[in-house]
Each structure stands twice: as C-alpha cells, then as structure tokens.
C-alpha positions as CSV (number, residue, x, y, z in Angstrom):
1,R,-42.7,-50.0,-77.2
2,A,-40.2,-46.7,-77.7
3,Y,-36.9,-46.0,-75.9
4,V,-35.3,-43.5,-75.1
5,S,-31.7,-43.5,-77.6
6,T,-29.2,-42.4,-74.6
7,G,-26.1,-42.5,-77.3
8,V,-24.9,-45.2,-75.1
9,P,-24.4,-48.1,-77.2
10,D,-24.9,-50.8,-74.4
11,V,-27.3,-48.7,-73.0
12,D,-29.5,-48.9,-75.8
13,A,-29.0,-52.1,-77.1
14,M,-30.0,-53.2,-73.5
15,S,-33.1,-51.5,-73.5
16,N,-34.0,-52.6,-77.0
17,A,-33.6,-56.2,-75.7
18,G,-35.6,-55.3,-72.6
19,L,-38.5,-53.7,-74.6
20,T,-38.3,-56.8,-77.1
21,G,-38.4,-59.4,-74.0
22,L,-41.5,-57.4,-72.4
23,G,-43.1,-57.5,-76.0
24,L,-42.3,-61.7,-76.4
25,W,-44.0,-61.6,-73.1
26,L,-47.3,-59.4,-73.0
27,K,-47.9,-61.3,-77.1
28,A,-48.0,-64.8,-75.2
29,R,-50.5,-63.7,-72.6
30,T,-52.2,-61.5,-74.5
31,S,-53.8,-60.6,-77.5
32,Y,-51.5,-57.9,-78.0
33,E,-49.4,-57.7,-81.4
34,P,-46.1,-55.4,-80.4
35,E,-44.0,-53.5,-82.9
36,A,-40.6,-53.8,-83.0
37,P,-38.9,-51.3,-79.9
38,V,-38.4,-47.9,-81.3
39,G,-35.4,-46.0,-79.7
40,V,-36.5,-42.1,-80.2
41,N,-34.3,-39.7,-80.7
42,L,-35.4,-36.4,-78.6
43,A,-33.9,-34.3,-80.0
44,K,-35.1,-35.2,-83.6
45,D,-37.9,-37.3,-83.3
46,D,-41.6,-36.0,-82.8
47,L,-42.6,-37.5,-79.4
48,S,-46.5,-36.9,-79.6
49,F,-46.3,-40.5,-81.2
50,F,-45.2,-42.5,-78.0
51,P,-47.7,-42.8,-75.4
52,L,-44.8,-43.5,-73.0
53,L,-41.0,-43.6,-73.5
54,Y,-38.7,-45.6,-71.1
55,W,-35.2,-43.8,-70.3
56,P,-32.9,-45.4,-68.7
57,M,-30.3,-42.7,-67.0
58,D,-26.9,-43.3,-67.4
59,P,-24.1,-41.0,-66.3
60,R,-22.3,-41.3,-70.0
61,E,-25.4,-39.5,-71.1
62,K,-24.8,-36.0,-73.0
63,D,-26.3,-32.6,-71.1
64,L,-30.1,-31.6,-72.8
65,S,-30.3,-28.7,-74.6
66,P,-32.5,-26.4,-73.2
67,E,-34.8,-27.0,-76.7
68,V,-34.8,-30.4,-76.1
69,L,-36.0,-29.8,-72.5
70,S,-38.8,-27.8,-73.6
71,K,-39.9,-30.4,-76.1
72,V,-40.0,-32.9,-72.6
73,Q,-41.5,-30.8,-70.8
74,D,-44.3,-30.3,-73.8
75,Y,-44.4,-33.9,-74.1
76,M,-45.3,-34.3,-70.7
77,R,-47.8,-31.6,-70.6
78,N,-49.6,-32.9,-73.5
79,G,-49.9,-36.3,-72.3
80,G,-46.8,-38.3,-72.7
81,T,-45.4,-40.1,-69.4
82,L,-41.5,-40.5,-69.2
83,F,-40.6,-44.0,-67.7
84,I,-37.3,-42.9,-66.1
85,D,-35.2,-45.7,-64.7
86,T,-32.1,-44.2,-62.7
87,R,-30.7,-48.2,-62.3
88,E,-29.1,-47.0,-59.1
89,L,-27.3,-50.9,-57.9
90,T,-26.6,-51.4,-61.9
91,L,-24.6,-48.1,-61.7
92,G,-23.2,-47.9,-57.9
93,P,-23.0,-49.7,-54.6
94,T,-25.3,-48.0,-52.8
95,R,-29.0,-46.3,-53.3
96,G,-30.0,-43.1,-53.0
97,A,-28.7,-39.4,-53.5
98,N,-25.5,-39.6,-53.7
99,N,-25.8,-42.3,-56.4
100,P,-24.8,-42.6,-60.2
101,G,-27.9,-42.5,-61.4
102,D,-29.7,-40.7,-59.0
103,E,-27.7,-37.7,-60.1
104,T,-27.9,-38.3,-63.5
105,L,-31.5,-37.9,-63.2
106,K,-30.8,-34.4,-61.5
107,R,-28.4,-33.6,-64.2
108,L,-30.0,-33.9,-67.1
109,L,-34.1,-33.1,-65.6
110,G,-33.5,-30.6,-62.5
111,T,-34.6,-28.3,-64.7
112,L,-37.8,-29.3,-65.8
113,D,-41.3,-28.3,-63.6
114,L,-42.0,-31.8,-62.5
115,P,-45.3,-32.3,-60.6
116,P,-44.8,-33.4,-57.0
117,L,-43.9,-36.9,-56.9
118,E,-45.1,-39.8,-54.2
119,P,-44.1,-43.0,-53.8
120,V,-46.5,-45.6,-55.8
121,P,-49.3,-45.9,-53.3
122,S,-51.5,-48.9,-53.1
123,N,-54.4,-48.1,-54.5
124,H,-52.6,-46.7,-57.8
125,V,-53.7,-48.4,-61.0
126,L,-50.4,-49.3,-61.5
127,T,-50.9,-51.9,-59.0
128,K,-53.8,-52.9,-60.5
129,S,-53.3,-52.9,-63.8
130,F,-52.9,-56.6,-65.9
131,Y,-51.8,-58.1,-63.0
132,L,-52.0,-57.4,-58.8
133,L,-48.5,-55.8,-58.1
134,S,-47.4,-55.2,-54.6
135,S,-43.9,-54.2,-55.9
136,F,-42.0,-53.4,-58.5
137,P,-38.8,-55.5,-59.0
138,G,-36.7,-55.1,-62.5
139,R,-32.7,-56.7,-62.6
140,W,-32.8,-55.4,-58.7
141,A,-35.5,-55.1,-56.0
142,G,-36.1,-53.2,-53.3
143,G,-36.3,-49.9,-55.0
144,K,-39.5,-47.4,-54.8
145,V,-41.4,-46.4,-58.2
146,W,-42.6,-43.3,-57.7
147,V,-45.5,-41.2,-59.3
148,Q,-47.4,-37.6,-59.7
149,A,-49.0,-37.4,-56.1
150,L,-52.5,-36.7,-55.6
151,P,-53.8,-33.9,-53.6
152,P,-55.4,-35.1,-50.3
153,G,-58.7,-36.4,-51.0
154,G,-57.3,-39.2,-53.4
155,A,-58.3,-39.2,-56.7
156,D,-61.6,-37.1,-56.3
157,A,-60.0,-34.3,-55.8
158,A,-57.2,-34.5,-58.0
159,P,-56.3,-31.6,-60.6
160,I,-57.1,-32.2,-64.0
161,R,-53.6,-33.6,-65.3
162,G,-52.5,-32.6,-68.9
163,G,-53.2,-35.1,-71.6
164,D,-55.4,-38.4,-70.4
165,G,-55.0,-37.8,-66.6
166,V,-51.9,-40.2,-66.0
167,S,-48.8,-39.3,-64.0
168,P,-46.0,-37.8,-66.7
169,V,-43.1,-39.0,-65.3
170,I,-42.4,-42.5,-63.7
171,I,-39.7,-43.3,-61.9
172,G,-37.6,-46.5,-60.8
173,S,-34.4,-47.8,-60.1
174,D,-34.3,-51.4,-60.7
175,D,-33.3,-51.9,-64.1
176,Y,-36.0,-52.8,-65.4
177,A,-34.9,-53.4,-69.0
178,A,-32.1,-55.4,-67.9
179,A,-34.3,-58.0,-66.1
180,W,-37.1,-58.2,-69.1
181,A,-34.2,-58.6,-71.8
182,V,-34.1,-61.3,-74.3
183,D,-31.3,-62.5,-77.0
184,S,-31.5,-64.1,-79.9
185,N,-32.3,-67.2,-78.1
C-alpha cells in the first residue's frame, strides 16, 4: 500500500491514515497481512516496487518536472496503476471542470499520454473483485470513477495493455482516504 507524497502535510497524513485504515479492514476480513503504508516521492523513489499508487490531488502540490512526468508515464506503460483521487467536494462546492481537484489533475498530468477513459462499466473487474460493487463512495458519494476505455467488442477485442492488462489509471473524486482513515484510537 503506497501513496504519492504530495508535499502537503495534511494531505499526506490523510493518505497514510486512510491506507492504514484500509489495511486494518482487509486484515480483519481476509488473510492479508499488510505492511505500513509507504509515502512515495515521485522524483526520488523507484516506482516499480508499487503496482498501485494512490494519489490524492491538491492545488498546493508543486508542478512536476519533465523528468518526473516521464517517470510517471513509464510507470504506467510498464504495468503500474495510478489511482488518482481529485477530492472534488473536499476542495470545492461543486463537481466538474472548474473544481480545484480537476484543475490540479489537468495542471499536474495534462501532458501525459493517458489512454481514452470511460466511467467504470458494470462488468468491469473493479465492480466484481472482493465484493460486488455498484458504486464507489468515499467521504462523498456520487462521483464517477474513470478507467481505461475498452474498444467496441469488450475485453476480447482489447489491445494488449502495458504490463498485466490492468488500466494504467483509475480516476475518482470522492476523497477515498478520508473515508478509510483511522487514528490511533
């Protein structure tokens, strides 16, 4: 369990608390024995050790250098998945294009070569893994979750994706770590 260190202390603390809570929940309900969450510095750390990185967007984050953007692109191209949380209603009063979370996503990752995206279809693996899910609520509910779009014809007609065939990006907006968070109590 790893999250992108944003450099914003309160956001990084919430990510850590959220992934800790998620780990405790999984430990209580499965045989999974999670390690403590890890904050990953995109510029300094080797991303290949982390198949999935949770990344909460925040307007206070600094712009990424071209080298870091290239590293993130390579990470996704080689099978890593970014779970991006724009935290829309936490950062602003409305969802959508003018929300600070969405604007931050565009500012930080707008130059990446992302695949075409679509809202998670009802037959997607995310709706059928661990529990059957019809929605993906976090601290807030009602936001869409976006994944790599499959071409017409579904998974059988899908081109080979980088790495293991998993969407390289998942984008949601419902402040997931805040919903999963636990404190010392």
